[in-house]
N, C-alpha and C positions, 0 to 999 in steps of 0.2 A: 623195495619201496613201490614198484610199479613199472609200467611201460613209460620210460622217461625220455624226454628230449631236453638236452642241456646237460650241464649248465651253459647257457648262452652268454659268453663273456665278450665284451667289446674289445676289439684289438685295432691297432692303427692300420693294419692291412685288411681288416674286415674278417668276420667270422660268421659263416653261413651254414644253416641246416635247412635243406629243401627236399620236398617230395618224399616224405616218409609216411608209410601206412602201417598201422597196427590192425590186424584183422583176426577175428575168431580167438579171442583171449578170454580166459575165465580166471577170476581172482577169488581167493578165499582168505578172509581177514587181512587184506592189505592195509598198510599205513596210508599210502596214497596210491590209487590205481592208475588213473590218467594223470600224467605229471609232465608239465612243461615249465621250465624254470630259467630265470635269468640270473646273472651274476653281477655283483658290483664292479665298477670300473669307471675311470675318469677320462680315458682317451679312446678314440676309435669308435667302431660301431660293430653291430652284429645284426643278423637277420634270421628269424625263424619263420618259415612260411610253407604253406601247402602241406600241412600235417593232418592226417586223417586217422581217426579211431573209429572202427566200425565192427558191429557184431561183438560187443563186449558185454560180459556178464560179471557183476561184482557182488560178492556175498559177504555180509557182515564187515564192512570197512571199519577200521579203527580210528581213522581221522578223516581226511577229505577224500571222497570217492573221485572227485575231479579237482585238481589244483593246477592253476595256470597263473604264474606270477613270480615274484622274487624268491630266490633261494632263501631258506629259513635257517639252515644249520650254521653253527659256529665251527670253523675249521680247527684242526689240532694245533695250528700255530697261533690261534687266537683271532684270525681274520674271519670275516663273514658277518652277516647280519645278526645271527643269534636270536632269531625271533620265532622259534618253533611254536610258541604258545600264542602267537597273534591269531585272532584279536581278543583272546580271553584275558591273558595276563600281560601281554606285551602290546603297548599302544602304538608303537612305531615299527614299521617294516617297509622300508623305502622301496618304491618301484624304480625301474631302470629306464631312463629316457633314451639311452644309447642303443637299446635292443628293440628292434622292430618285430612285432609278432602279427602275422596276418595270414588269412586263408586257413583257419583251423576248422575242421569239420568233425563233429561227433555224431555218428549215425548208428541207430539201433544200439543204444547203450542203456542197460538196465541195472540198477543197483538196488539190492534188497538188504534189509536189516541195518539201515544207516543209523549210526550213532551221532555223528556230527551233522551239521547242516549239509545240504546236498552238494554244493560246489562252491569253489572260490575262483574268480577270474579277476585279477587286479593288474591293470596296465597303467602307464604313465600319462598324466594330464597333457604333457606336451608332445607325446608320441603315442596316442591311443591305439589299442588293438582294433583291427578292421577285418571285415570279411569273415566273421565267425558264423557258423551254421550249426544249430542243434536240430537234428532231425530224428525224432523217435527216441528222445532221451527221457528216462523215467527214474525217479527216486522213490523207493518204497521202504519206509522205515517200519520198525516193529511197533505195534500199537502201544506198548508200555514204555517206549523210549521217548522221554519228553522232548528231546531235541530232534527227533526223527520226523520232521515235517517237510523235508525236501526243499528247503529254501536255498537262496543263493546269497553270497557275499561278493559283490563285484563293483568295479568302477572303471570308467574310461574304456569301454568296449563297445564296438559297433557291430551289429550283426542281426540275425533273425533266428527265431525258433519256430519249428512247425512240428505238430504231432508230439509235443513234449509236455511233460507234467512234472513239476510246474514249469511254466515258461518264465525265464528271468525277466522281470520288469525293468531291470537296470540296463538292458541293452539300449544303446543310443544315449545313455545318460552320463552325467559327470558326477553324480552324487556318490561320495565315498560311504561305504557301509551297506548294511542290509536292511532296506526299508520293510522287507517282508518279515523280519524277525522281531524287531521291536523289543528286545530283551536286554536288560542291563547285565553288566559283568558278573555281579554277585549272584543274581538269579540264574544266570547261565551256568556258573560254576556249580551251584546247587543242583540244577537240572542234570548237568553232566554226571555228577556223583551218583544221583539216583539212577541215571541210565546205565552207568557202569555196574552198579549193584544189580540192576535188572538183568544185565547181560551175564554176569557171573552166577546169578541165582535166578534162573528163568521161572516164570510164573508156574509152569507145570511142576517144577521141582518143589516150589514152595507149597503147592497144593497137596503134595504127597506127604509133607512133614506133619 
């Protein structure tokens, strides 16, 4: 699934991941490449801090090139959020207030052939993510992929972006959702279907038929 940190699960004695660096990694058709995830829990706390991804190359990601937020899968025992299709078909995917995420750096990260929107960063309103830095982060979708415009879906994150395209306008904000996308669920699904068809049957192949 990618270079993952987590799942960060709150525990009564604390659960911490600190000072982790991923460097010089190249992905081909990953589901999620850069991946930091929190887990549900009603007691205790967890901390994920000082995490760095640098000199990363991502080719033709299948879902999110960058995903930082709540775990999405449903566990074999039936537990877990079960919101893999958020935000397309699943409206709810609760963030975790008991897990603090801070000091995350993405430096020299380039993604080419994006199918989904560029990145997702979702933190909790009562415990927002802080100290995020995007330095030289670039999303480059295929020109015939309708969703590949390198947008962001994020909320409750504080940080800054430099030399990045596009820069997430949602940094420092509390608005849930992606103001850069402005696309309804049904039109998004149709666009995704067209993009998948385009990926399975590239334009150069269709021109040869």
